[in-house]
TIMARMAR-373983 format. One record per residue (C-alpha): y, x, z; residue in three letters. Coordinates in steps of 0.02 Angstrom, whole numbers, padded with zeros to 5 digits, always signed. Last residue first. Example, Ala and Ser with C-alpha at 12.3 -4.5 7.8 and 13.67 -1.06 7.14 Angstrom:
2
-00053+00684+00357ser-00225+00615+00390ala
END
This chain:
456
+01453-04305+03440asn+01434-04172+03305glu+01557-04046+03234gly+01485-03900+03331pro+01316-03938+03413leu+01323-03999+03592lys+01252-04175+03569asn+01140-04155+03723glu+00982-04194+03623lys+01036-04080+03480ile+01084-03935+03594leu+00919-03947+03691lys+00819-03953+03530leu+00910-03799+03467met+00873-03704+03629val+00688-03755+03618asp+00680-03700+03436ala+00752-03530+03481val+00619-03506+03615glu+00480-03570+03502pro+00527-03451+03358asp+00513-03569+03210phe+00396-03593+03062gln+00238-03600+03167leu+00277-03567+03350gly+00377-03728+03361arg+00348-03822+03198asn+00298-03988+03275ser+00447-03989+03393glu+00573-03946+03258leu+00502-04078+03140glu+00502-04211+03276gly+00682-04172+03324ile+00732-04189+03140ile+00640-04354+03126thr+00726-04423+03281glu+00897-04370+03217lys+00866-04456+03052ser+00841-04357+02893leu+00974-04330+02761arg+00938-04407+02590lys+00819-04331+02463arg+00798-04223+02304tyr+00980-04177+02273val+01004-04148+02459arg+01095-04251+02590asp+01123-04158+02753thr+01037-04150+02924asn+00870-04082+02863met+00948-03934+02773ala+01068-03907+02918asp+00922-03900+03041tyr+00824-03782+02929ser+00971-03661+02917asp+01003-03665+03106ala+00818-03633+03142val+00805-03490+03016cys+00975-03421+03069ile+00909-03398+03247met+00751-03311+03185arg+00857-03201+03070ala+00965-03147+03218ile+00808-03105+03315phe+00745-02985+03181pro+00568-03036+03127ile+00439-02921+03206asp+00452-03029+03361lys+00340-03160+03280gly+00284-03131+03100ala+00340-03040+02942arg+00277-03105+02775gly+00388-02988+02675glu+00494-03105+02566pro+00446-03232+02630tyr+00362-03344+02758gly+00181-03363+02813lys+00193-03244+02963gly+00175-03376+03100asp+00358-03356+03151tyr+00410-03388+02972arg+00521-03277+02865glu+00654-03374+02769his+00800-03299+02867his+00735-03122+02832tyr+00841-03042+02695arg+01006-03137+02716ala+01010-03124+02904gly+00950-02944+02908glu+01081-02884+02781asp+01223-02884+02908val+01131-02755+03014asp+01298-02691+03083glu+01453-02753+02993leu+01562-02610+02928ser+01419-02545+02819his+01421-02685+02688phe+01317-02590+02556arg+01157-02668+02621ser+01241-02837+02596leu+01204-02848+02410ile+01026-02784+02432glu+00989-02907+02572gly+01058-03050+02468gly+00949-03001+02320arg+00797-02993+02434val+00833-03165+02507thr+00888-03240+02340his+00718-03192+02266ser+00639-03346+02344lys+00736-03458+02225ile+00678-03356+02075val+00499-03366+02138glu+00520-03555+02154phe+00575-03563+01974glu+00420-03469+01918glu+00306-03583+02018ala+00393-03735+01946thr+00519-03829+02050leu+00496-04013+02090lys+00633-04128+02033gly+00819-04137+02065pro+00861-03965+01993lys+01030-03912+02061gly+00984-03737+02119leu+00871-03709+01969ile+00997-03762+01838ser+01134-03672+01932asp+01048-03505+01900pro+01016-03398+02053val+01121-03240+02061gly+01251-03305+02185ile+01103-03369+02285lys+01093-03195+02365gly+01244-03239+02475cys+01136-03364+02571asp+01143-03276+02743his+01327-03228+02729leu+01393-03348+02862leu+01246-03305+02973ala+01294-03120+02973val+01476-03170+03005tyr+01432-03278+03156tyr+01314-03148+03228ile+01451-03016+03216arg+01578-03129+03305asp+01450-03160+03445leu+01430-02971+03463glu+01619-02952+03467glu+01638-03066+03617gly+01487-03160+03682ser+01297-03172+03676tyr+01211-03255+03824gly+01062-03340+03740phe+01157-03506+03739glu+01297-03416+03648lys+01173-03363+03514ala+01126-03546+03483ile+01309-03593+03463arg+01339-03446+03345gly+01189-03498+03241thr+01254-03677+03229tyr+01427-03617+03176leu+01355-03496+03047ala+01239-03630+02979val+01388-03747+02962arg+01488-03614+02872lys+01348-03577+02749ser+01313-03762+02713his+01492-03809+02672gly+01441-03878+02502asn+01251-03897+02495thr+01245-04053+02386tyr+01384-03989+02275pro+01273-03842+02223asp+01358-03692+02146lys+01505-03729+02262ala+01403-03664+02408asp+01399-03490+02332ile+01584-03487+02287phe+01621-03550+02463gly+01519-03406+02531thr+01645-03288+02451phe+01794-03386+02516thr+01714-03395+02687glu+01687-03206+02683ile+01867-03173+02632ser+01935-03299+02758glu+01831-03222+02896asn+01879-03046+02849ile+02064-03092+02839ile+02052-03188+03003glu+01959-03043+03082asn+02094-02924+03024asp+02226-03038+03098arg+02125-03047+03259glu+02109-02858+03262his+02295-02838+03232arg+02331-02958+03375glu+02199-02872+03480lys+02272-02700+03442tyr+02448-02760+03484lys+02383-02834+03646lys+02287-02674+03681ile+02447-02573+03659gln+02543-02690+03773ala+02400-02686+03898ser+02399-02495+03892thr+02586-02488+03927ile+02570-02617+04066leu+02418-02531+04140phe+02500-02359+04133ile+02652-02430+04222leu+02542-02519+04347leu+02443-02359+04378ala+02605-02264+04409val+02668-02402+04523leu+02503-02409+04619trp+02498-02220+04636cys+02672-02227+04711gly+02621-02374+04820met+02470-02279+04886ala+02574-02121+04913val+02706-02222+05004leu+02572-02311+05108ser+02493-02143+05156leu+02667-02078+05197trp+02694-02224+05316phe+02519-02207+05388leu+02560-02027+05437pro+02704-02088+05550glu+02849-01966+05561ser+02939-02053+05418thr+02951-02210+05525leu+03060-02112+05644leu+03002-02100+05824arg+03132-02154+05948his+03052-02102+06109phe+03064-02174+06284thr+03086-02090+06452tyr+03046-02106+06637asp+03053-01951+06746leu+02999-01938+06927glu+03071-01794+07029leu+02995-01739+07195val+03084-01639+07330ser+02999-01496+07421glu+03112-01365+07341asp+03266-01454+07409ile+03341-01305+07501asn+03352-01234+07679glu+03421-01072+07750gly+03592-01146+07783ile+03575-01334+07805ala+03590-01422+07640thr+03741-01469+07536tyr+03741-01550+07365leu+03813-01524+07192ile+03723-01616+07052ile+03716-01576+06866gly+03652-01662+06708pro+03588-01542+06575thr+03535-01603+06403thr+03399-01540+06288gly+03349-01502+06109glu+03179-01479+06028phe+03196-01646+05937pro+03365-01731+05971glu+03405-01804+06141ile+03484-01976+06128pro+03563-01975+06249val+03664-01851+06352glu+03814-01880+06239met+03938-01823+06373ala+04112-01838+06298asn+04063-01967+06165met+03985-02077+06297ser+03796-02094+06305ser+03785-02055+06491ser+03621-02026+06579pro+03556-02135+06722thr+03508-02036+06878tyr+03414-02130+07013val+03438-02066+07189leu+03318-02051+07333tyr+03303-02070+07522asp+03137-02019+07599gly+03212-01877+07704ala+03398-01913+07728arg+03537-01930+07600met+03716-01936+07667ala+03850-01962+07536ile+03991-01836+07560phe+04178-01863+07581thr+04300-01717+07583glu+04446-01714+07705gly+04382-01558+07794asp+04215-01647+07819val+04190-01833+07793thr+04020-01915+07812val+03946-02058+07709thr+03829-02205+07726gln+03844-02313+07570leu+03928-02484+07562ser+04044-02440+07418his+04224-02466+07364gln+04297-02390+07523ser+04194-02234+07493pro+04292-02193+07335asp+04190-02076+07224phe+04282-02005+07074glu+04171-01852+07049arg+04023-01962+07091leu+04046-02056+06927asp+03968-02229+06903pro+03912-02241+07085val+03778-02372+07105thr+03729-02445+07273asp+03565-02482+07359val+03556-02491+07549val+03381-02514+07619glu+03308-02611+07763gly+03311-02647+07950gly+03375-02479+08009pro+03438-02388+07856val+03350-02310+07706his+03473-02254+07575gln+03446-02281+07388his+03589-02218+07278ile+03601-02264+07094glu+03693-02119+07015leu+03786-02132+06849ala+03794-02001+06712gly+03887-01840+06680asn+03898-01762+06811trp+03873-01754+06999ala+03973-01717+07158ser+03958-01691+07346ala+03791-01762+07396leu+03736-01719+07572phe+03558-01669+07609val+03427-01713+07740glu+03249-01670+07699arg+03110-01717+07574ser+03228-01793+07448phe+03161-01905+07308tyr+03246-01881+07139leu+03222-02025+07018arg+03248-01987+06834phe+03315-02084+06687leu+03282-02072+06500phe+03336-02137+06331asn+03308-02119+06144ser+03211-01957+06152val+03201-01909+05967glu+03032-01859+05899asp+02977-01685+05845lys+02932-01644+06024thr+02986-01529+06166asn+03135-01634+06224asn+03209-01542+06372ser+03295-01617+06526val+03388-01478+06615thr+03432-01531+06793phe+03567-01406+06841asp+03578-01395+07031tyr+03735-01332+07113thr+03698-01288+07294tyr+03821-01292+07438ala+03781-01215+07609gln+03787-01298+07779tyr+03809-01216+07953asn+03983-01143+07948asn+04021-01062+08115glu+04135-01132+08252thr+04036-01278+08323leu+04137-01380+08450gly+03995-01499+08490glu+04081-01643+08402asn+03912-01727+08370asn+03914-01716+08179phe+03991-01542+08171asp+03962-01500+07985phe+04046-01334+07952leu+04051-01289+07770lys+03981-01156+07654thr+04009-01109+07474trp+03926-00943+07433thr+03829-01005+07281ser+03693-00946+07162ser+03654-01082+07033arg+03508-01194+07071pro+03363-01215+06949val+03303-01392+06911ala+03186-01395+06759val+03137-01560+06680val+03009-01580+06541ser+02981-01698+06396val+02825-01681+06290asp+02743-01573+06423lys+02701-01389+06393gln+02874-01339+06455lys+02826-01383+06633ala+02942-01265+06727gly+02982-01095+06652asp+03140-01077+06758pro+03042-01135+06912ser+03107-01277+07021phe+03023-01426+06941leu+02848-01368+06896glu+02854-01241+07039ala+02879-01379+07170lys+02881-01554+07097ser+02880-01648+06933phe+02816-01822+06889ser+02806-01893+06714glu+02816-02070+06646his+02825-02135+06468his+02904-02303+06428thr+02821-02377+06272val+02932-02473+06151ser+02947-02328+06030asn+02758-02315+06010tyr+02743-02501+05975ala+02884-02491+05848asn+02799-02345+05761thr+02628-02430+05759lys+02701-02593+05693ile+02799-02504+05557val+02648-02396+05510ser+02536-02550+05507ala+02657-02641+05393gly+02661-02493+05274leu+02471-02478+05276phe+02458-02667+05247ala+02583-02652+05105leu+02474-02519+05024ala+02317-02625+05054leu+02400-02780+04981ile+02457-02679+04830leu+02281-02613+04804thr+02206-02789+04816val+02333-02857+04691val+02306-02712+04571phe+02116-02729+04583ala+02128-02916+04549ile+02237-02881+04397ile+02111-02752+04335ala+01965-02873+04360pro+02062-03009+04263lys+02113-02897+04118arg+01950-02914+04022asn+02006-03068+03924asp+01855-03124+03822asn+01865-03098+03634gln+01921-03237+03520lys+01813-03318+03386met
END
């Protein structure tokens, strides 16, 4: 009899754990990609934008602090004959700072002017200029303002001292797109690093762009390793791999143990069957009786829910139930006529003798119970001790029914085998008398459904 395979729950647990680990990994990938696809938006103005400290508490901040300058020019738009310079140049460094552990993959900012200014130069990225004109808006992109050619663009410009400026009035704005070229490398911005685009512009002397508003759009490139779920999935998969390794090693050891155990069981089984064969051989009419009783008892026990090693034990105990007959003379065992009282006492002694023989068999728990008590009756009229009901070990009650069935179902020296109907009648009439009624009911069910081993 083979033991049940207990690996199925472990395999299910491994599959479920792997699915969970992969689910965590998949969730971390999805979460990271979703985070990286989001465009974040910030708005800066006044002290937030034009103070050296700025808005450093934000994930990405912009600080625009002008350099000191003494450049001035004379802008005489109406040819009034002005003689003194009336516009001053400012160089604004727009420092875009990444204050996070994630990489800023890209950004752009829109700078809205609150008063008239004139753009002179910018670096390193491109400027998309938005000018409001009567009847609409002019939008044009200048890849590099340092190389601006007004003839190539539709923007409103002014020329002073041979230098061309782009006119930006209140409400006009520019969009700055950073450069990723090898010379500039404004994007990506590494964690806790920054980049500084610059713009040179002119305002009327005494004025500045402190009332302007800057809107920043940016996206992150968060590494998968920055996502806690990723590390949770790695830990889960690491534990899974370690557990799998232990499981495989343990399974290999268990397999070797089971193979050795099965070989040992085969040796034990063959040894016991050989021994019981000697007993059965004493009477040719009962040859094979011990094995059949063991098979029937095992089938009854299975109906009561026994399995595995416990079912193996029951089988072996039943197989040895008649071992005490080894000491009964052949003349008595094979006597065709009625036994004398003395002969019957000798026959009855095989239960006690069997119990004594098996009492030294310590490796099989309660192995002596089958041999000692299988002729006890449920009503207390059996032998050797006259036990009754539940006081008779359950294994002996099962062997009693199986033993009686085989006795009725085989040819004996004193009679032929009984018919199926007669056997059923005997079992039914002796329920609660010779036989445990529950065991008898199970046996009757097996007989009627043709489920006994070796029978159709």
